[in-house]
C-alpha positions as semicolon CSV with decimal commas, in nm:
position;residue;x (nm);y (nm);z (nm)
1;M;-1,428;-7,765;-4,663
2;I;-1,493;-7,803;-4,996
3;R;-1,579;-7,579;-5,183
4;P;-1,936;-7,541;-5,421
5;R;-1,695;-7,444;-5,689
6;A;-1,486;-7,734;-5,745
7;T;-1,527;-8,102;-5,674
8;T;-1,198;-8,293;-5,536
9;L;-0,993;-8,472;-5,784
10;A;-0,952;-8,709;-5,718
11;L;-0,611;-8,863;-5,664
12;G;-0,510;-9,148;-5,858
13;A;-0,846;-9,192;-6,161
14;A;-0,802;-9,292;-6,478
15;A;-0,984;-9,256;-6,734
16;A;-1,039;-9,265;-7,150
17;F;-1,078;-8,872;-7,253
18;T;-1,175;-8,681;-7,499
19;I;-0,962;-8,562;-7,784
20;N;-1,039;-8,220;-7,958
21;L;-0,987;-8,234;-8,370
22;A;-0,956;-7,940;-8,542
23;Q;-1,083;-7,919;-8,906
24;A;-0,749;-7,820;-9,062
25;T;-0,473;-7,985;-9,213
26;S;-0,086;-7,960;-9,109
27;D;0,271;-8,105;-9,057
28;Y;0,152;-8,153;-8,650
29;R;0,032;-8,515;-8,481
30;I;-0,088;-8,455;-8,193
31;V;0,056;-8,639;-7,865
32;E;-0,136;-8,556;-7,573
33;V;-0,405;-8,428;-7,430
34;Y;-0,461;-8,317;-7,066
35;N;-0,805;-8,211;-6,939
36;S;-1,022;-8,345;-6,639
37;S;-1,028;-8,663;-6,720
38;N;-0,673;-8,688;-6,685
39;F;-0,587;-8,359;-6,582
40;F;-0,444;-8,427;-6,225
41;Q;-0,240;-8,736;-6,324
42;E;-0,086;-8,612;-6,574
43;F;0,025;-8,288;-6,338
44;D;0,236;-8,311;-6,030
45;F;0,185;-8,033;-5,807
46;F;0,469;-7,770;-5,627
47;D;0,475;-7,737;-5,249
48;Q;0,836;-7,625;-5,214
49;P;0,885;-7,209;-5,170
50;D;0,863;-6,978;-5,386
51;P;1,117;-6,946;-5,626
52;T;1,072;-6,611;-5,743
53;N;1,022;-6,524;-5,362
54;G;0,631;-6,472;-5,354
55;F;0,469;-6,392;-5,017
56;V;0,272;-6,766;-5,061
57;E;0,261;-7,140;-4,974
58;Y;0,256;-7,315;-5,230
59;V;0,020;-7,682;-5,148
60;N;0,063;-8,082;-5,254
61;A;-0,193;-8,242;-5,392
62;T;-0,359;-8,333;-5,026
63;T;-0,393;-8,036;-4,904
64;A;-0,537;-7,858;-5,232
65;N;-0,791;-8,110;-5,241
66;V;-0,937;-8,163;-4,896
67;E;-0,865;-7,774;-4,864
68;G;-1,092;-7,729;-5,218
69;L;-0,818;-7,526;-5,350
70;A;-0,785;-7,782;-5,641
71;G;-1,051;-7,944;-5,836
72;F;-1,344;-8,032;-6,069
73;T;-1,570;-7,746;-6,207
74;E;-1,821;-7,612;-6,530
75;G;-1,646;-7,929;-6,744
76;G;-1,277;-7,797;-6,678
77;V;-1,030;-7,782;-6,466
78;Y;-0,984;-7,585;-6,108
79;L;-0,651;-7,425;-5,919
80;G;-0,698;-7,185;-5,740
81;V;-0,587;-7,023;-5,345
82;D;-0,730;-6,964;-4,994
83;Y;-0,974;-6,698;-5,035
84;T;-1,071;-6,750;-4,687
85;S;-0,827;-6,737;-4,417
86;Q;-0,514;-6,378;-4,372
87;T;-0,175;-6,468;-4,318
88;T;0,127;-6,343;-4,234
89;T;0,335;-6,609;-4,358
90;G;0,153;-6,620;-4,686
91;R;-0,123;-6,742;-4,848
92;K;-0,235;-7,109;-4,996
93;S;-0,213;-7,170;-5,392
94;T;-0,137;-7,395;-5,608
95;R;0,166;-7,429;-5,829
96;V;0,133;-7,708;-6,107
97;S;0,353;-7,853;-6,408
98;S;0,344;-8,124;-6,679
99;K;0,588;-8,449;-6,605
100;K;0,647;-8,468;-6,926
101;A;0,873;-8,209;-7,077
102;F;0,845;-8,090;-7,477
103;T;1,075;-7,943;-7,722
104;G;0,913;-7,801;-7,962
105;G;0,581;-7,808;-8,050
106;L;0,188;-7,643;-8,071
107;F;0,083;-7,559;-7,742
108;I;-0,310;-7,516;-7,754
109;A;-0,454;-7,420;-7,390
110;D;-0,842;-7,376;-7,311
111;I;-0,853;-7,123;-7,044
112;A;-1,170;-7,052;-6,970
113;H;-1,091;-6,793;-6,598
114;M;-0,761;-6,670;-6,567
115;P;-0,667;-6,517;-6,144
116;A;-0,808;-6,127;-6,144
117;G;-0,905;-5,956;-5,819
118;G;-1,273;-5,920;-6,012
119;S;-1,441;-5,731;-6,229
120;R;-1,140;-5,487;-6,263
121;N;-0,736;-5,564;-6,297
122;T;-0,799;-5,241;-6,067
123;D;-0,906;-5,566;-5,855
124;S;-0,661;-5,756;-5,875
125;C;-0,333;-5,583;-5,643
126;G;-0,096;-5,852;-5,519
127;I;-0,150;-6,112;-5,798
128;W;0,052;-6,266;-6,005
129;P;-0,043;-6,532;-6,190
130;A;0,124;-6,742;-6,491
131;Y;0,084;-6,975;-6,763
132;W;0,417;-7,048;-6,860
133;M;0,688;-7,348;-6,953
134;F;1,080;-7,373;-6,859
135;G;1,364;-7,608;-6,925
136;P;1,608;-7,781;-6,698
137;N;1,907;-7,634;-6,550
138;W;1,695;-7,253;-6,539
139;P;1,768;-6,977;-6,691
140;L;1,974;-7,206;-6,940
141;G;1,686;-7,479;-7,079
142;G;1,495;-7,159;-7,149
143;E;1,157;-7,026;-6,987
144;I;0,858;-6,873;-7,217
145;D;0,545;-6,704;-7,016
146;I;0,279;-6,714;-7,222
147;L;0,009;-6,557;-7,000
148;E;0,137;-6,379;-6,701
149;G;0,101;-5,998;-6,566
150;V;0,104;-5,823;-6,247
151;N;-0,112;-5,588;-5,986
152;T;-0,354;-5,434;-6,222
153;Q;-0,188;-5,421;-6,560
154;E;-0,447;-5,470;-6,766
155;S;-0,282;-5,667;-7,149
156;N;-0,035;-5,970;-7,128
157;S;0,322;-5,994;-7,130
158;I;0,468;-6,263;-7,311
159;T;0,830;-6,322;-7,232
160;L;1,123;-6,530;-7,313
161;H;1,461;-6,601;-7,069
162;T;1,788;-6,734;-7,158
163;G;2,081;-6,830;-7,074
164;E;2,416;-6,579;-7,195
165;G;2,369;-6,469;-7,536
166;C;2,044;-6,538;-7,687
167;S;1,900;-6,172;-7,868
168;M;1,592;-6,185;-7,998
169;S;1,392;-5,933;-8,251
170;N;0,965;-5,894;-8,227
171;K;0,914;-5,910;-8,696
172;G;0,650;-6,067;-8,726
173;S;0,417;-5,923;-8,380
174;L;0,202;-5,785;-8,421
175;G;0,178;-5,406;-8,447
176;S;0,035;-5,271;-8,158
177;T;0,285;-5,534;-7,974
178;K;0,630;-5,314;-7,863
179;L;0,917;-5,564;-7,771
180;V;1,099;-5,348;-7,453
181;Q;1,374;-5,496;-7,466
182;P;1,562;-5,763;-7,703
183;D;1,859;-5,933;-7,486
184;C;1,675;-6,308;-7,317
185;Q;1,905;-6,332;-7,057
186;G;1,807;-6,388;-6,642
187;N;1,523;-6,248;-6,435
188;I;1,459;-5,924;-6,679
189;G;1,404;-6,197;-7,010
190;C;1,327;-6,004;-7,307
191;A;0,946;-5,924;-7,280
192;Q;0,694;-5,831;-7,550
193;E;0,383;-5,595;-7,397
194;T;0,052;-5,633;-7,569
195;A;-0,311;-5,400;-7,627
196;S;-0,550;-5,557;-7,597
197;T;-0,700;-5,554;-7,252
198;E;-0,900;-5,890;-7,369
199;N;-0,610;-6,139;-7,350
200;Y;-0,520;-6,059;-6,976
201;G;-0,727;-6,010;-6,597
202;A;-1,101;-5,905;-6,618
203;G;-1,136;-5,839;-6,945
204;F;-0,970;-6,166;-7,018
205;N;-1,276;-6,343;-6,784
206;R;-1,622;-6,118;-6,840
207;Q;-1,581;-6,271;-7,175
208;G;-1,519;-6,683;-7,068
209;G;-1,147;-6,681;-7,190
210;G;-1,033;-6,761;-7,526
211;V;-0,743;-6,980;-7,651
212;Y;-0,401;-6,920;-7,626
213;A;-0,216;-7,125;-7,866
214;L;0,182;-7,112;-7,869
215;E;0,422;-7,266;-8,183
216;W;0,800;-7,349;-8,092
217;T;1,035;-7,414;-8,371
218;D;1,409;-7,400;-8,420
219;S;1,315;-7,096;-8,629
220;A;1,078;-6,821;-8,411
221;I;0,882;-6,854;-8,098
222;S;0,496;-6,686;-8,188
223;A;0,158;-6,654;-7,962
224;W;-0,166;-6,607;-8,088
225;F;-0,462;-6,510;-7,878
226;F;-0,830;-6,614;-7,952
227;P;-1,074;-6,515;-7,693
228;R;-1,379;-6,692;-7,634
229;N;-1,641;-6,585;-7,899
230;S;-1,385;-6,627;-8,240
231;S;-1,476;-6,871;-8,510
232;L;-1,094;-6,983;-8,449
233;T;-1,171;-7,091;-8,101
234;A;-1,453;-7,267;-8,213
235;Q;-1,269;-7,484;-8,495
236;L;-0,924;-7,533;-8,203
237;T;-1,258;-7,627;-7,931
238;A;-1,413;-7,834;-8,204
239;S;-1,482;-8,167;-8,033
240;G;-1,440;-8,521;-8,113
241;S;-1,374;-8,830;-7,932
242;S;-1,133;-9,144;-7,894
243;S;-1,007;-9,354;-7,650
244;G;-0,674;-9,435;-7,517
245;R;-0,363;-9,279;-7,501
246;S;-0,385;-8,966;-7,775
247;T;-0,038;-9,066;-7,939
248;S;-0,168;-9,351;-8,058
249;H;-0,443;-9,198;-8,358
250;G;-0,223;-8,925;-8,580
251;L;-0,579;-8,660;-8,598
252;S;-0,505;-8,397;-8,758
253;A;-0,409;-8,045;-8,616
254;P;-0,482;-7,724;-8,682
255;D;-0,255;-7,479;-8,942
256;T;-0,085;-7,251;-8,783
257;S;-0,099;-7,056;-9,102
258;T;-0,456;-6,992;-9,096
259;F;-0,413;-6,799;-8,777
260;G;-0,325;-6,432;-8,861
261;Q;-0,055;-6,290;-8,820
262;P;0,059;-6,336;-8,437
263;L;0,025;-6,134;-8,067
264;A;0,466;-6,222;-8,050
265;T;0,657;-6,387;-8,219
266;F;1,013;-6,412;-8,081
267;V;1,268;-6,463;-8,402
268;G;1,646;-6,517;-8,271
269;G;1,853;-6,529;-8,648
270;S;2,215;-6,524;-8,621
271;N;2,185;-6,314;-8,289
272;C;1,999;-6,691;-8,096
273;S;2,035;-7,020;-8,188
274;L;1,652;-7,162;-8,070
275;S;1,765;-7,512;-7,991
276;K;2,049;-7,427;-7,800
277;H;1,838;-7,238;-7,582
278;F;1,471;-7,444;-7,535
279;E;1,418;-7,782;-7,424
280;D;1,301;-8,002;-7,274
281;H;1,010;-7,760;-7,063
282;N;0,738;-7,844;-6,843
283;I;0,376;-7,658;-6,902
284;V;0,357;-7,451;-6,576
285;F;0,035;-7,333;-6,387
286;D;0,033;-7,126;-6,097
287;T;-0,063;-6,784;-5,909
288;T;0,114;-6,635;-5,650
289;F;0,114;-6,302;-5,459
290;C;0,388;-6,008;-5,448
291;G;0,727;-6,108;-5,485
292;D;0,996;-6,016;-5,714
293;W;0,750;-5,846;-5,996
294;A;0,454;-5,795;-5,772
295;G;0,546;-5,719;-5,461
296;K;0,886;-5,467;-5,643
297;I;0,668;-5,303;-5,794
298;W;0,378;-5,192;-5,561
299;S;0,493;-4,883;-5,467
300;N;0,523;-4,779;-5,782
301;D;0,145;-4,867;-5,847
302;S;-0,088;-4,576;-5,738
303;T;-0,385;-4,778;-5,748
304;C;-0,228;-5,089;-5,469
305;S;0,016;-4,873;-5,297
306;A;-0,305;-4,638;-5,169
307;L;-0,422;-5,013;-4,956
308;A;-0,107;-5,034;-4,764
309;A;0,235;-5,018;-4,723
310;K;0,352;-5,333;-4,894
311;C;0,223;-5,554;-5,086
312;E;0,259;-5,844;-4,789
313;D;0,036;-5,669;-4,517
314;Y;-0,270;-5,619;-4,811
315;V;-0,248;-5,974;-4,915
316;G;-0,207;-6,113;-4,574
317;A;-0,511;-5,904;-4,465
318;N;-0,792;-5,946;-4,728
319;P;-0,816;-6,316;-4,778
320;E;-1,197;-6,228;-4,971
321;K;-1,025;-6,028;-5,214
322;F;-0,869;-6,327;-5,392
323;S;-1,223;-6,532;-5,491
324;D;-1,118;-6,511;-5,834
325;A;-0,772;-6,580;-5,852
326;Y;-0,829;-6,890;-5,957
327;W;-0,783;-7,052;-6,322
328;L;-1,005;-7,285;-6,548
329;V;-0,871;-7,445;-6,802
330;K;-1,052;-7,673;-7,022
331;E;-0,868;-7,862;-7,251
332;I;-0,446;-7,826;-7,324
333;R;-0,351;-8,025;-7,614
334;I;0,023;-8,026;-7,796
335;Y;0,096;-8,115;-8,080
336;Q;0,460;-8,224;-8,333
337;K;0,540;-8,273;-8,623
338;Q;0,504;-8,534;-8,772
339;D;0,876;-8,588;-8,933
340;G;0,995;-8,651;-8,590
341;S;1,171;-8,310;-8,506
342;N;1,109;-8,111;-8,172
343;A;0,995;-8,427;-8,044
344;S;0,872;-8,450;-7,746
345;R;1,101;-8,621;-7,438
346;R;1,024;-8,803;-7,140
347;R;1,159;-8,716;-6,872
348;A;1,249;-9,007;-6,643
349;V;1,140;-8,838;-6,298
350;G;0,819;-8,880;-6,237
351;F;0,718;-9,009;-6,550
352;S;0,507;-9,353;-6,633
353;A;0,391;-9,519;-6,955
């Protein structure tokens, strides 16, 4: 039964779509726009076992459509989880990946809601949401976790993962953001922990979300967050319209020099060549449960461990706690350098021009 929150996917439908214009000019040009008019034609559903060993059952597009786990609402794309059924095998959820892969660029994501447990982060036990990007032959192609956290976490954790031989500094990051460790290799990666309670979870949702901007160049990877009431959010989501594919229009793009100090910036320098460790990234939204992070630290969280001995026990027995565990994505825009550097690359599998 389709949930009242979201309408059906209209799988396979094609439509002309709106392109948002920013007010500033820069060296970038817009190459892709993803929103409710084309999102489910440009993203694939992942329905294999969770690589992070989560207590989750990722569903395919047909199941997501029939059971109301994905669709459209409030002018955005809804990506949710099952919140009506108890389970002993894993909670049904959605994970989608962009058909096109990108090397470098400026990624502007307008997100109105992210998975959380309700009005308080203390209600989010077991949830592990992520908006992220990754390349081929993980971790050799790199991974960029833009918006991610677990359990009762209140602020965003921005993390890079690479193969061997990549250490980062966070020179240029906001002063309140802390680099946990410089070595980006493997599962742990190099995380930067932010301080604001507005950029993640319940605090993010209370204000209607906002815009996450990621700039990936050969010299640094930097992330900004602009809350819904920010003047920069208004500029970055100002609308104009056009028809056809966005790659043909050469529209004006945001100027990152006007963004202010990044929430987090990763600088490799001589310790890590970004061009060697990061390439061909697909964009991903997912919501998993427990697993290698939320489950692993369950016993260390006094709020969560008081609810059940194991993360899986709590998540399986309490479906009603996850009605707010959904993404509402308004739009994603990708910009590339006009000189052709850091150009996007098309994967042979799953892409149709």
